[in-house]
DSSP file (Angstrom, degrees, kcal/mol; ACC not computed):
  #  RESIDUE AA STRUCTURE BP1 BP2  ACC     N-H-->O    O-->H-N    N-H-->O    O-->H-N    TCO  KAPPA ALPHA  PHI   PSI    X-CA   Y-CA   Z-CA
    1    1 A M              0   0    0      0, 0.0     2,-0.5     0, 0.0    13,-0.2   0.000 360.0 360.0 360.0 128.7    0.0    0.0    0.0
    2    2 A V  E     -A   13   0A   0     11,-2.0    11,-2.4     2,-0.0     2,-0.5  -0.860 360.0-163.3 -98.5 129.7    1.3    3.4   -0.9
    3    3 A V  E     +A   12   0A   0     -2,-0.5     2,-0.4     9,-0.2     9,-0.2  -0.962  13.0 170.8-119.2 125.1    0.4    6.3    1.4
    4    4 A A  E     -A   11   0A   0      7,-2.4     7,-2.9    -2,-0.5     2,-0.4  -0.976  17.0-150.3-128.8 144.1    0.7    9.9    0.2
    5    5 A S  E     -A   10   0A   0     -2,-0.4     2,-0.2     5,-0.2     5,-0.2  -0.885  10.1-173.8-118.3 146.5   -0.5   13.0    2.0
    6    6 A D  E >   -A    9   0A   0      3,-2.6     3,-0.7    -2,-0.4     5,-0.0  -0.640  50.1 -86.2-121.6-174.3   -1.6   16.2    0.6
    7    7 A R  T 3  S+     0   0    0     -2,-0.2     3,-0.1     1,-0.2    -2,-0.0   0.639 125.0  45.8 -74.7 -10.5   -2.5   19.3    2.6
    8    8 A H  T 3  S-     0   0    0      1,-0.3     2,-0.3    21,-0.0    -1,-0.2   0.501 122.5 -54.8-108.9  -5.5   -6.1   18.2    3.1
    9    9 A G  E <   -A    6   0A   0     -3,-0.7    -3,-2.6     2,-0.0    -1,-0.3  -0.960  68.2 -48.1 157.4-171.9   -5.7   14.6    4.1
   10   10 A M  E     -A    5   0A   0     -2,-0.3    19,-0.5    -5,-0.2     2,-0.4  -0.626  33.6-160.1 -95.4 150.9   -4.3   11.2    3.3
   11   11 A V  E     -A    4   0A   0     -7,-2.9    -7,-2.4    -2,-0.2     2,-0.4  -0.990  10.3-166.5-125.8 120.6   -4.6    9.3    0.0
   12   12 A R  E     -AB   3  27A   0     15,-2.2    15,-3.9    -2,-0.4     2,-0.4  -0.892   0.7-164.2-109.5 138.2   -4.0    5.6    0.1
   13   13 A C  E     -AB   2  26A   0    -11,-2.4   -11,-2.0    -2,-0.4     2,-0.4  -0.956   3.1-168.5-119.2 141.6   -3.5    3.5   -3.0
   14   14 A R  E     - B   0  25A   0     11,-2.5    11,-2.8    -2,-0.4     2,-0.6  -0.965  14.6-143.6-123.1 142.6   -3.8   -0.3   -3.3
   15   15 A V  E     - B   0  24A   0     -2,-0.4     9,-0.2     9,-0.2     7,-0.0  -0.940  17.5-166.0-106.8 116.8   -2.6   -2.2   -6.4
   16   16 A I  E     - B   0  23A   0      7,-3.2     7,-2.4    -2,-0.6     2,-0.3  -0.914  14.3-136.5-105.5 120.1   -4.9   -5.2   -7.1
   17   17 A P  E     + B   0  22A   0      0, 0.0     2,-0.2     0, 0.0     5,-0.2  -0.546  31.8 167.3 -78.5 135.8   -3.7   -7.8   -9.5
   18   18 A S  E >   - B   0  21A   0      3,-2.0     3,-1.1    -2,-0.3     0, 0.0  -0.772  51.3 -93.4-134.8-179.2   -6.2   -9.0  -12.0
   19   19 A D  T 3  S+     0   0    0     -2,-0.2     3,-0.1     1,-0.2    -1,-0.0   0.767 123.9  47.5 -70.5 -25.5   -6.1  -11.1  -15.3
   20   20 A E  T 3  S-     0   0    0      1,-0.3     2,-0.3     0, 0.0    -1,-0.2   0.322 127.6 -81.0 -94.3   6.5   -5.8   -7.9  -17.5
   21   21 A G  E <  S-B   18   0A   0     -3,-1.1    -3,-2.0     2,-0.0     2,-0.3  -0.829  71.9 -31.2 124.6-170.9   -3.0   -6.3  -15.4
   22   22 A E  E     -B   17   0A   0     -2,-0.3     2,-0.5    -5,-0.2    -7,-0.0  -0.705  50.0-155.3 -91.9 143.4   -2.8   -4.4  -12.3
   23   23 A V  E     -B   16   0A   0     -7,-2.4    -7,-3.2    -2,-0.3     2,-0.5  -0.973   7.8-144.6-119.2 127.6   -5.6   -2.1  -11.2
   24   24 A I  E     -B   15   0A   0     -2,-0.5     2,-0.5    -9,-0.2    -9,-0.2  -0.825  14.3-170.9 -94.3 128.0   -4.9    0.8   -8.9
   25   25 A V  E     -B   14   0A   0    -11,-2.8   -11,-2.5    -2,-0.5     2,-0.4  -0.975   9.1-154.8-119.0 123.5   -7.6    1.7   -6.4
   26   26 A A  E     -BC  13  43A   0     17,-0.7    17,-2.0    -2,-0.5     2,-0.5  -0.784   3.8-150.1-102.1 141.6   -7.3    4.9   -4.5
   27   27 A Q  E     -BC  12  42A   0    -15,-3.9   -15,-2.2    -2,-0.4     2,-0.3  -0.944  19.5-171.4-109.5 128.3   -8.8    5.6   -1.1
   28   28 A Y  E     - C   0  41A   0     13,-3.4    13,-3.0    -2,-0.5     2,-0.5  -0.823  22.2-127.5-119.4 163.1   -9.6    9.2   -0.4
   29   29 A E  E     + C   0  40A   0    -19,-0.5     2,-0.3    -2,-0.3    11,-0.2  -0.936  43.7 151.1-103.9 122.1  -10.8   11.1    2.7
   30   30 A G  E     - C   0  39A   0      9,-3.0     9,-3.0    -2,-0.5     2,-0.5  -0.874  45.5 -96.8-143.2 176.6  -13.9   13.2    2.2
   31   31 A Y  E     - C   0  38A   0     36,-0.3     2,-0.6    -2,-0.3    36,-0.3  -0.850  26.8-145.5-104.2 132.0  -16.9   14.5    4.0
   32   32 A C  E  >> - C   0  37A   0      5,-2.6     4,-1.6    -2,-0.5     5,-0.9  -0.863   3.7-159.3 -96.4 122.5  -20.2   12.7    3.8
   33   33 A V  T  45S+     0   0    0     -2,-0.6    -1,-0.1     2,-0.2    33,-0.0   0.799  90.2  47.9 -69.4 -31.7  -23.1   15.2    3.8
   34   34 A K  T  45S+     0   0    0      1,-0.2    -1,-0.2     3,-0.1    -2,-0.0   0.910 120.6  35.1 -81.3 -45.3  -25.7   12.6    4.9
   35   35 A C  T  45S-     0   0    0      2,-0.2    -2,-0.2    29,-0.0    -1,-0.2   0.721  97.8-138.7 -80.1 -18.5  -23.6   11.1    7.8
   36   36 A R  T  <5 +     0   0    0     -4,-1.6     2,-0.3     1,-0.2    -3,-0.2   0.861  66.8 101.4  59.3  40.2  -22.0   14.5    8.7
   37   37 A E  E   <S-C   32   0A   0     -5,-0.9    -5,-2.6    -7,-0.0     2,-0.4  -0.974  80.5 -99.7-143.2 158.4  -18.6   12.9    9.2
   38   38 A K  E     -C   31   0A   0     -2,-0.3     2,-0.3    -7,-0.2    -7,-0.3  -0.665  46.4-178.3 -74.0 133.6  -15.4   12.5    7.4
   39   39 A R  E     -C   30   0A   0     -9,-3.0    -9,-3.0    -2,-0.4     2,-0.5  -0.917  29.6-122.4-133.7 158.0  -15.1    9.1    5.8
   40   40 A T  E     +C   29   0A   0     -2,-0.3     2,-0.3   -11,-0.2   -11,-0.2  -0.900  39.4 177.1 -98.3 126.1  -12.5    7.1    3.7
   41   41 A F  E     -C   28   0A   0    -13,-3.0   -13,-3.4    -2,-0.5     2,-0.5  -0.957  32.3-122.2-131.0 151.8  -14.0    6.1    0.4
   42   42 A E  E     +C   27   0A   0     -2,-0.3    16,-0.6    16,-0.3     2,-0.3  -0.786  45.5 172.5 -87.9 126.5  -12.6    4.3   -2.7
   43   43 A G  E     -CD  26  57A   0    -17,-2.0   -17,-0.7    -2,-0.5     2,-0.3  -0.883  33.0-128.3-137.6 168.3  -13.0    6.5   -5.7
   44   44 A N  E     - D   0  56A   0     12,-2.3    12,-2.3    -2,-0.3     2,-0.5  -0.836  34.7-113.1-108.9 151.8  -12.3    6.9   -9.4
   45   45 A V  E     + D   0  55A   0     -2,-0.3     2,-0.3    10,-0.2    10,-0.2  -0.758  41.2 174.4 -87.8 126.4  -10.8   10.1  -10.8
   46   46 A V  E     - D   0  54A   0      8,-3.5     8,-2.9    -2,-0.5     2,-0.5  -0.876  28.8-120.6-126.9 160.2  -13.1   12.0  -13.0
   47   47 A E  E     - D   0  53A   0     -2,-0.3     6,-0.2     6,-0.2     5,-0.1  -0.903  25.7-141.1-103.5 131.5  -12.8   15.4  -14.8
   48   48 A L    >   -     0   0    0      4,-3.1     3,-2.2    -2,-0.5    -1,-0.0  -0.250  31.5 -96.1 -80.6 170.8  -15.4   18.0  -14.0
   49   49 A K  T 3  S+     0   0    0      1,-0.3    -1,-0.1     2,-0.1    -2,-0.0   0.820 123.7  53.6 -61.6 -29.8  -16.9   20.4  -16.5
   50   50 A N  T 3  S-     0   0    0      2,-0.1    -1,-0.3     1,-0.0     3,-0.1   0.385 122.5-103.2 -88.9   6.6  -14.5   23.2  -15.6
   51   51 A G  S <  S+     0   0    0     -3,-2.2    -2,-0.1     1,-0.3     2,-0.1   0.366  79.5 130.8  90.5  -4.5  -11.5   20.9  -16.2
   52   52 A R        -     0   0    0     -5,-0.1    -4,-3.1     1,-0.0     2,-0.3  -0.446  55.3-124.5 -77.4 157.6  -10.6   20.2  -12.6
   53   53 A K  E     +D   47   0A   0     17,-0.4    17,-2.5    -6,-0.2     2,-0.3  -0.809  31.5 176.8-105.8 147.9  -10.1   16.6  -11.5
   54   54 A A  E     -DE  46  69A   0     -8,-2.9    -8,-3.5    -2,-0.3     2,-0.4  -0.978  29.9-120.0-145.5 155.0  -12.1   15.1   -8.6
   55   55 A A  E     -DE  45  68A   0     13,-2.9    13,-2.1    -2,-0.3     2,-0.4  -0.833  30.3-164.7 -94.1 133.8  -12.4   11.7   -6.9
   56   56 A Q  E     +DE  44  67A   0    -12,-2.3   -12,-2.3    -2,-0.4     2,-0.2  -0.989  26.1 121.7-130.7 127.9  -15.9   10.3   -7.0
   57   57 A G  E     -DE  43  66A   0      9,-2.4     9,-3.0    -2,-0.4     2,-0.3  -0.809  50.8 -87.5-156.5-166.6  -17.2    7.4   -4.9
   58   58 A S  E     - E   0  65A   0    -16,-0.6   -16,-0.3     7,-0.3     7,-0.2  -0.918  40.6-102.3-123.0 153.7  -19.8    6.3   -2.4
   59   59 A C     >  -     0   0    0      5,-2.4     4,-1.0    -2,-0.3   -18,-0.1  -0.507  25.2-140.3 -67.6 133.2  -19.9    6.5    1.3
   60   60 A P  T  4 S+     0   0    0      0, 0.0    -1,-0.1     0, 0.0   -19,-0.1   0.747  97.6  42.6 -70.7 -19.0  -19.1    3.1    2.8
   61   61 A V  T  4 S+     0   0    0      3,-0.1    -2,-0.0     1,-0.0   -22,-0.0   0.910 132.8  10.8 -90.4 -52.3  -21.7    3.5    5.6
   62   62 A C  T  4 S-     0   0    0      2,-0.1    -1,-0.0     0, 0.0     0, 0.0   0.622  90.5-124.0-108.9 -14.5  -24.7    5.0    3.9
   63   63 A G     <  +     0   0    0     -4,-1.0     2,-0.1     1,-0.3     3,-0.1   0.507  55.1 151.5  87.6   3.5  -23.9    4.7    0.2
   64   64 A T        -     0   0    0     -6,-0.1    -5,-2.4     1,-0.1    -1,-0.3  -0.414  56.0 -98.8 -66.2 141.6  -24.4    8.5   -0.6
   65   65 A K  E     -E   58   0A   0     -7,-0.2     2,-0.3    -2,-0.1    -7,-0.3  -0.443  43.1-162.4 -66.1 128.4  -22.3    9.8   -3.4
   66   66 A M  E     -E   57   0A   0     -9,-3.0    -9,-2.4    -2,-0.2     2,-0.3  -0.887   7.7-170.7-117.6 145.6  -19.1   11.5   -2.3
   67   67 A N  E     -E   56   0A   0     -2,-0.3     2,-0.4   -36,-0.3   -36,-0.3  -0.974   6.2-176.1-129.5 147.6  -16.9   13.9   -4.2
   68   68 A R  E     -E   55   0A   0    -13,-2.1   -13,-2.9    -2,-0.3     2,-0.4  -0.958  24.1-132.5-142.0 124.9  -13.4   15.3   -3.4
   69   69 A I  E     -E   54   0A   0     -2,-0.4   -15,-0.3   -15,-0.2     2,-0.2  -0.619  25.5-149.5 -78.4 129.5  -11.7   17.9   -5.6
   70   70 A L        -     0   0    0    -17,-2.5   -17,-0.4    -2,-0.4    -1,-0.0  -0.555  20.6 -92.6-100.4 163.7   -8.2   17.0   -6.2
   71   71 A G    >   -     0   0    0     -2,-0.2     3,-1.4     1,-0.1   -18,-0.2  -0.121  40.7-100.7 -67.6 170.5   -5.2   19.3   -6.8
   72   72 A K  T 3  S+     0   0    0      1,-0.3    -1,-0.1     2,-0.1    -2,-0.0   0.761 118.8  56.5 -66.3 -23.9   -4.0   20.4  -10.3
   73   73 A D  T 3         0   0    0      1,-0.2    -1,-0.3     0, 0.0    -2,-0.1   0.452 360.0 360.0 -84.2   0.5   -1.2   17.8  -10.4
   74   74 A A    <         0   0    0     -3,-1.4    -1,-0.2   -21,-0.1    -2,-0.1   0.457 360.0 360.0 -78.7 360.0   -3.4   14.9   -9.8
């Protein structure tokens, strides 16, 4: 497991071997609006309409969609 920190929290990455090669799954720390707590979620990196990158996933407790805006170098 690779752990890297940014100024807003920790980002953990796991490499999962599969038949088609290795898949990198990243865990991000974000705020769940429904639970009103910070949670660690597994997310995919997506590009928003304005060109910024964000991690998108679901809360492991309640299943609500969570977003975390990433830095420009992500």
